[in-house]
N, C-alpha and C positions, 0 to 999 in steps of 0.2 A: 250854524248849520245843524249842530248837535240837538237844538230845540225842535227842528223840523223832522230829524230823525226820531226823537222820541214821540212827537206828535203823530208821526206815521204809525209807530207801535201802538200807540194808545188808541188810534182810530181803528186800526186792524183788530186788536182785541175787543173793542166795543162792538164791531160788525160781527165777530165770531159769537161774542156773548148774547147779542140780539137774536142772531140766527138761532142759536141753541135755546134761547128763551122760547122762541116759537115751537121748537121741537120738544120742549119739556113738557108741553101739554098741561099747562097750569101747575107745574111742578109735580106731576104724577110720574114722570119718567126720570128715575133718580140719576142716571149717568148724565143725561142732558141738563138736568138741573144743576149738578156739580160743575160741568163744564161752563154753563152760562155764568154762574156765580164767580168761579175762578176767573174767567176771562174779564168780566166786569172789574173784579179786584186789580188784576194785571193792568187793564186800561187806565184805571184811576191812578195806579201808582205812576205810570208814565206820564199821564197828564199832570201829576203834582211835579214832576221833574221839569216838564214843559213850563210851568207857570213860575219857575224861578227866574226865567229870562224873558218869557213873552207876556205880554198883557192878557189878562184872562178873557177880555171881550173878543180879542182877535184869535185867540186859541180856541175859544169855544165857538166862534163863527166858522172857523176851519173845520174843527171837529165835527159839528152838527151838519155843516153843508156836505162834506164829503160822506160823513156817515149816512145821511139821508139818501144821497145819491146811490150808494152801494147797497144799501138795505133795500131800496126801491128796486133795483136791478135783481137782487137775490129774490125778492118777492115776486116779481115778473117771471124770471127764468127757472127758479127752483121750486117755488111754492105755487106757481101758476096762478098768481093773483093779477086782477085786472085793474087798470086806473082810468078814470074818465078825463076829459079834456081840462077841467078845472084843476085837477091834481097835477097834470103835466105842466099846466101854466104857472102854478105855484112852485113846483119844483125847479122849473126854469128860472124864476125870479131868485130862488135860493142860490142857484149856481150863479147866476149874474152877480149877486151879491158878494159871494166869496171870491170870485175873479176880481172884482172892483178893490176889494180890501187887499188882496195879494198884489195887484198891480199898482195901485195908486196910493196906498196908504204909506204914510212917512214915518210910522211908529217904529222906534228903534227896538230891535231885538238883539240882545247880547249873545 
């Protein structure tokens, strides 16, 4: 269970980093740039702890799936970005993949 907690922290900091990367305006806003870089550093630190006990493929599937969903929602609701039908279909397939991995995979996580 500790691996999932660290993965939650890694994903959370990755989402913060990506959000602030958008706000950094191509690294022209210093504070947002520093927050983005620091958040990514913290995210990768926690991901490295996860990889001690969780297979990299499973960890990365969960990381990317949840991160994509959250960043998409932030893009829609905070940054007022629009997605078309193919984008929603693709995101739905990612969600289904992450659910299948978590519900049906027999990979042992220490």
